[in-house]
Structure formats: C-alpha cells, structure tokens
C-alpha positions as CSV (number, residue, x, y, z in Angstrom):
1,M,-0.1,0.1,0.3
2,V,1.3,3.2,-0.4
3,K,1.6,5.4,2.2
4,T,0.6,8.9,2.0
5,S,1.6,12.5,3.3
6,P,-0.5,15.3,4.2
7,L,1.9,18.1,2.1
8,M,1.5,17.7,-1.5
9,A,-2.5,16.9,-1.5
10,T,-3.4,20.4,-2.4
11,F,-2.6,20.0,-5.9
12,S,-5.2,21.7,-8.6
13,R,-7.5,20.6,-11.3
14,C,-5.7,18.7,-13.4
15,T,-2.6,16.1,-14.2
16,L,0.7,17.0,-16.7
17,R,0.4,15.5,-20.0
18,P,3.4,13.9,-21.8
19,R,6.2,16.5,-23.1
20,A,5.0,17.3,-26.6
21,R,2.2,19.6,-23.8
22,L,4.8,21.5,-21.9
23,G,5.5,24.3,-24.5
24,S,1.5,25.2,-24.2
25,R,0.1,26.4,-20.6
26,V,1.1,22.5,-19.1
27,C,-1.5,23.0,-16.8
28,L,0.7,24.3,-14.1
29,A,-1.8,24.6,-11.7
30,V,-1.2,21.4,-10.7
31,F,1.4,21.5,-8.7
32,L,-0.2,24.2,-7.1
33,T,-2.2,22.3,-4.8
34,L,0.5,20.2,-3.7
35,L,1.1,21.4,-0.1
36,V,-0.4,20.6,2.8
37,G,2.0,18.3,5.1
38,G,4.1,15.6,4.8
39,C,3.6,11.8,5.4
40,G,4.1,11.1,8.9
41,K,4.8,8.1,10.6
42,G,2.4,8.9,13.7
43,T,5.4,9.8,16.3
44,N,4.1,12.8,17.0
45,A,2.9,13.9,20.2
46,A,-1.0,13.7,20.7
47,P,-2.6,17.1,20.4
48,A,-4.1,19.0,23.1
49,I,-7.9,19.1,21.8
50,P,-10.4,21.5,23.5
51,A,-13.6,19.5,25.1
52,N,-15.7,21.9,22.9
53,A,-13.6,21.4,19.6
54,T,-16.2,20.8,16.3
55,P,-15.3,18.2,14.6
56,E,-13.8,20.2,11.8
57,E,-11.4,21.5,14.3
58,R,-10.8,18.7,16.3
59,A,-9.4,16.9,12.7
60,I,-7.8,19.9,11.6
61,I,-5.9,20.0,14.7
62,Q,-4.5,16.7,14.8
63,A,-3.7,16.5,11.8
64,R,-1.4,20.2,12.2
65,A,0.0,18.5,15.0
66,A,1.1,15.2,12.2
67,L,3.2,17.3,10.2
68,G,5.0,19.3,12.6
69,P,4.8,22.1,16.4
70,E,2.8,24.3,15.8
71,D,5.7,27.1,16.0
72,K,6.8,25.9,13.5
73,L,4.1,25.4,10.8
74,T,2.7,28.8,11.8
75,A,6.6,30.4,11.1
76,V,6.4,29.3,7.5
77,N,6.7,32.4,5.3
78,T,7.9,30.6,2.2
79,L,8.4,27.1,0.6
80,V,10.8,25.6,-2.4
81,L,10.4,22.6,-3.9
82,A,12.5,21.0,-6.8
83,G,12.3,17.5,-8.2
84,N,11.8,15.5,-11.6
85,I,7.9,14.3,-13.0
86,T,7.6,11.2,-14.7
87,D,5.2,9.4,-16.5
88,S,3.0,5.9,-15.7
89,K,5.8,4.4,-16.7
90,N,8.3,5.8,-15.4
91,A,9.8,7.8,-18.5
92,Q,11.3,11.3,-17.7
93,V,8.7,13.9,-18.6
94,G,10.6,17.2,-16.9
95,Q,11.7,19.0,-13.9
96,I,9.4,21.2,-11.7
97,L,10.4,23.9,-9.3
98,L,7.7,25.3,-7.2
99,L,8.0,28.7,-5.2
100,F,5.4,29.7,-2.5
101,K,5.4,32.5,-0.2
102,K,2.7,34.6,2.0
103,P,0.3,35.5,2.0
104,A,-0.7,33.9,-1.7
105,R,2.0,34.4,-4.1
106,Q,3.3,31.1,-6.3
107,R,5.7,30.6,-9.5
108,S,5.9,26.9,-11.0
109,E,8.4,25.8,-13.3
110,I,8.5,23.0,-15.9
111,R,11.4,22.3,-17.9
112,A,10.7,19.5,-20.7
113,P,14.1,17.4,-21.4
114,D,14.0,19.2,-25.2
115,Q,14.7,21.9,-23.1
116,S,11.2,24.3,-23.6
117,I,10.0,25.6,-20.6
118,A,6.6,26.4,-19.0
119,I,5.8,28.8,-16.1
120,Q,3.1,30.4,-14.4
121,G,3.3,32.8,-11.5
122,S,0.8,34.9,-9.5
123,D,1.4,38.0,-6.9
124,G,-1.4,37.1,-5.2
125,V,-3.6,39.5,-7.1
126,E,-2.7,38.9,-11.2
127,G,-1.9,35.6,-12.3
128,W,0.3,35.0,-16.0
129,S,2.0,32.1,-18.1
130,L,4.9,32.3,-19.9
131,S,6.1,29.3,-22.0
132,I,9.7,29.3,-23.6
133,D,10.0,26.6,-26.4
134,K,13.5,25.1,-27.0
135,N,14.8,27.9,-29.6
136,N,14.0,31.0,-26.6
137,N,10.8,31.8,-28.3
138,K,8.8,33.2,-25.7
139,K,4.3,33.9,-25.2
140,I,3.2,35.4,-22.6
141,A,-0.7,34.9,-21.4
142,V,-2.9,37.0,-18.5
143,L,-4.7,34.2,-16.7
144,K,-8.5,34.4,-16.4
145,S,-10.1,35.6,-13.2
146,A,-11.8,32.2,-12.5
147,E,-8.0,30.9,-13.1
148,E,-6.5,33.5,-10.9
149,I,-8.9,32.7,-7.8
150,Q,-8.3,29.2,-7.9
151,N,-4.7,30.0,-7.6
152,V,-4.8,31.9,-4.6
153,Y,-6.5,29.1,-2.9
154,M,-3.9,26.8,-3.6
155,S,-0.9,29.2,-2.4
156,M,-2.8,29.3,0.9
157,E,-3.7,25.9,0.8
158,N,0.1,25.4,0.6
159,L,1.2,27.9,3.1
160,Y,-1.1,27.8,6.0
161,F,-1.8,24.2,6.5
162,Y,-5.0,23.4,7.0
163,R,-5.8,26.5,7.9
164,A,-6.4,28.6,5.0
165,T,-10.3,28.6,5.0
166,E,-10.6,30.3,8.0
167,R,-8.5,33.5,5.4
168,I,-11.2,33.3,3.0
169,I,-14.5,35.0,2.9
170,G,-17.1,32.3,2.0
171,A,-14.6,29.4,2.7
172,T,-15.3,26.5,5.2
173,V,-14.7,23.3,6.3
174,T,-17.4,20.2,6.9
175,N,-16.1,17.0,8.7
176,N,-18.1,14.0,6.8
177,G,-17.3,11.6,9.4
178,D,-16.0,8.3,9.1
179,A,-14.6,7.0,5.6
180,Q,-12.7,3.9,4.6
181,Y,-9.7,4.9,2.4
182,R,-7.0,2.7,1.0
183,D,-7.5,-0.1,3.5
184,T,-7.4,3.2,6.4
185,A,-9.9,4.1,8.6
186,C,-10.4,8.0,8.0
187,W,-12.4,10.7,8.5
188,K,-13.3,12.6,5.6
189,V,-12.4,16.3,5.9
190,T,-13.9,18.7,2.5
191,F,-12.0,21.9,2.7
192,H,-14.7,24.4,-0.1
193,Y,-13.9,27.3,-1.7
194,P,-15.8,29.9,-3.6
195,N,-16.3,29.3,-6.9
196,N,-16.7,25.4,-6.4
197,L,-13.5,24.0,-5.3
198,N,-13.1,21.5,-3.1
199,Y,-10.2,19.4,-2.0
200,V,-11.8,16.4,0.1
201,R,-9.0,14.7,2.2
202,Y,-9.3,11.6,3.7
203,L,-6.9,11.8,7.8
204,D,-6.2,9.0,9.5
205,R,-8.7,9.0,13.0
206,S,-5.5,7.7,14.6
207,T,-2.8,10.0,13.5
208,G,-4.3,13.0,11.7
209,Q,-2.1,11.9,8.7
210,L,-3.1,12.8,5.4
211,R,-4.0,9.2,3.3
212,G,-5.2,11.1,0.5
213,T,-6.8,14.0,-1.3
214,V,-9.4,14.3,-4.1
215,L,-10.1,17.5,-5.9
216,D,-13.8,17.7,-6.2
217,P,-15.6,18.4,-8.7
218,L,-12.8,17.3,-11.4
219,G,-12.1,13.6,-9.6
220,A,-8.4,14.0,-9.9
221,E,-6.9,12.3,-6.5
222,F,-3.2,12.7,-5.0
223,V,-1.4,10.6,-3.0
224,E,2.3,11.3,-1.6
225,E,4.9,8.3,-0.4
226,G,7.9,8.7,1.5
227,E,9.1,11.7,4.3
228,K,11.6,13.9,4.8
229,V,11.7,16.2,8.0
230,V,12.4,20.1,7.1
231,D,13.0,22.5,9.8
232,G,11.1,20.2,12.4
233,I,7.8,19.9,9.8
234,K,7.2,16.9,8.1
235,F,7.1,16.6,4.0
236,P,6.2,14.2,1.3
237,V,9.0,12.9,-0.9
238,T,7.5,11.8,-4.0
239,L,3.4,12.9,-5.4
240,H,1.2,10.6,-7.3
241,T,-1.7,11.6,-9.3
242,Y,-4.6,9.3,-10.2
243,T,-7.0,10.3,-12.8
244,K,-11.1,10.4,-12.1
245,D,-10.8,6.6,-13.3
246,G,-8.0,5.5,-10.9
247,Q,-5.3,5.6,-13.5
248,L,-1.9,6.4,-11.8
249,A,-0.8,9.8,-14.2
250,Q,2.5,11.1,-13.5
251,N,4.8,11.2,-10.0
252,I,6.5,14.0,-9.1
253,K,9.8,13.0,-6.5
254,F,11.2,16.3,-4.9
255,D,14.8,16.0,-4.2
256,K,15.0,19.5,-2.5
257,I,12.7,21.1,-0.2
258,L,13.6,24.3,1.5
259,V,11.5,26.1,4.4
260,N,11.7,30.2,4.2
261,Q,14.2,30.2,1.7
262,P,14.6,33.7,1.1
263,L,12.8,35.1,-2.1
264,D,12.2,38.0,-3.9
265,D,8.5,39.3,-4.3
266,R,9.5,40.3,-8.1
267,L,9.8,36.4,-8.6
268,F,5.9,36.1,-8.3
269,D,5.3,39.3,-10.6
270,Q,4.2,39.2,-14.6
271,P,7.2,39.8,-16.5
272,L,7.6,42.5,-19.0
273,L,7.3,42.4,-22.6
274,T,10.4,44.7,-22.7
275,D,12.3,42.2,-20.8
276,L,11.4,39.1,-23.2
277,Y,11.6,40.9,-26.8
278,K,13.8,44.1,-28.4
279,M,11.5,47.1,-29.0
280,A,10.3,46.9,-32.7
281,P,11.5,50.1,-34.7
282,V,9.2,53.5,-34.6
283,A,7.5,53.8,-37.6
284,K,8.2,57.2,-39.5
285,P,5.9,59.4,-40.4
286,A,4.9,59.4,-44.2
287,G,7.0,62.1,-46.4
288,T,10.1,61.9,-43.5
289,A,12.6,61.5,-45.4
290,A,15.4,59.4,-44.0
291,P,18.7,60.0,-42.3
292,A,22.2,58.9,-44.9
293,P,22.4,55.7,-43.2
294,A,25.6,55.5,-41.3
295,A,28.8,53.5,-42.5
296,K,28.2,50.3,-40.8
297,P,30.9,48.0,-40.0
298,A,31.8,44.3,-41.4
299,A,28.3,42.1,-41.5
300,K,29.3,39.1,-38.6
301,P,28.0,35.6,-39.1
302,A,24.2,35.3,-38.1
303,A,24.4,34.1,-34.7
304,A,21.9,30.6,-34.0
305,P,19.1,30.9,-32.3
306,P,19.8,31.1,-28.4
307,A,19.3,27.8,-27.2
308,N,17.2,28.0,-23.7
309,S,19.1,28.7,-21.4
310,G,19.8,28.4,-17.5
311,A,18.3,27.2,-14.2
312,L,15.2,27.3,-13.9
313,L,14.0,30.5,-12.4
314,T,15.4,34.3,-12.5
315,P,18.7,33.8,-11.3
316,A,19.5,37.7,-10.6
317,L,16.4,37.2,-7.9
318,L,17.1,34.1,-6.6
319,P,19.9,33.5,-4.1
320,P,21.8,30.6,-4.4
321,L,19.4,27.3,-3.0
322,K,20.8,26.7,0.6
323,P,21.5,23.0,1.5
324,N,18.9,20.9,2.4
C-alpha cells in the first residue's frame, strides 16, 4: 500500500500531459495544490484538543500536529520544492520547481527534456503564464480571473497547513465523518472554497496523517509517499497523481525542499514584454526623409538562435539555494 502524507495533496485541477504539451500551458496549476503536509509515521505527541472543539476543528488540530510543532507551522513564510516528473511508466517528463510565499504568491516552472519551459506565476492578485520553446521563443498570457482565484486558494492551502479557509471569505470546512480510504479508517474532511473548488481530504483517524486528497468536482486524486523532515515539518518525498478513473497519471519526486528560503517578491510578478523581446522600431511618419545611413562595420555571421539557457528560474532574483 502506498503511504501518503499531507503535504502535496493540495494539487490543483488537472494532470500534467506528456512533454509534447509542455510548451503550452501545461496545466501548471496542477502543482499548486501540493502542500498541506508531509507523511509522518505517527510519532508526534497527541495534540491538546479542547473539549468543546467541533469535529472539523478536532480533525484540523490532529492533522497539523501530525506535520510538526505548531510554532514551526505558523512560522512558515516561504516554501521551495524542486524535483523530477515521471509518467505512469516512469519515463522522464521534466523537472519542476515550485515557489510559494505568504500570503498567496506562487511560481511554478517545468522544464521538458527538450529544454522548453512552462512557467506560471501569481503575485496573489494577478496571474500569468509564460512558455519558452527550445529556440527561446516566448509567449506570455494573463490568466483569467477564475483561474487566478483558484491559484490564490491553492497557494494559501500550501502555506497555511489546513487553515487557509479561515482567511478566505465564503470558505468553509466540513467533517463528513468516517470513511474507509486505501484500507485505512479515516475522517473525510472537505475544504470548500468559493467558485466550486473543493479539496476532499482523507485523514487517518488514529494519527491525523493525510492519506489522500480528491479534487472535487474533477475527481483527480493525489497520494503522497515517503517522508522528509525539514525545519521540524514533515514533507512527502513523492507525489502520485491519479485520474478520475483511478489510473496513475504521473509522479513527482522531490529532491529539494526548503522552508523560509528568501524569495524576492519580483519572482512572482508578471514579466514585462520589454524584458522578453527587443522593442520593434518606431514607424516614420509618411513623407519624412530618412537620414543617410551611417557606415556599418563588416557584417558578422548570423548567430544561431539562443538555446534555452539557464536554471529553472530567474537567477538574478533567487539567491543560491541553501543545502537541504
């Protein structure tokens, strides 16, 4: 049986397609629902639960305690995750980098084996996407408001560890009671967000560990495996994504997880077109005589189109990642 952890089950509403799709939007939002906690072995001390706590609050307190100490969870301001994506046959699909920063900033980058890159980002107000093909041709787009709203919810899910709904007007939590999930007795707890986005989480009744998450109404399922403790918080090593009909779609194995790595706010801002392309020449008014051309040096051979260079993110804005 696959062990799961509560961290990555915050993924979004679609699954990554094979690398041929990476040059398009690639559904980067998939990666934004990852992180609600790590898969633990149930070794944390039992949390103190008030006698008058609601079923929802009891489940959340227990689930947070399964991740790590309360002061560690509350102190999280940024998260960085980097790893590799494989398909259902374990073939390499690409590399992934995820950045999150409170209150609701996020940036996701995927690099395909052919070095094309798909990026999606949000400053918590405006979302954008950028695709760069292997010849360094770039396309940028602004996300529709409904997509950006969902990105905000997903970013906060990743940063507030089961307490994002408390910060969003109209969001609620429902403890739906007992449920058997992957041979484990669980609480079925639904985190409801406006615009019909719901995370149905299956929390182990005895330990509070997250066993799996179903994204409703799409039906995509996220199951975590393995455990890595970073700054006192448990994170999963691998995230498995399943389709609505139960077929394995992809796996993401994280080789780097950082808590509170300094992240410049500009990493989440929409890139300016002037930074992506040279400005086109300004047209001359009709009838304006053009000045005599100046002598030019001998022409140099045309350079080859630039390869898609560099690391998975803007190197000038991201300091060297500290060791895990």
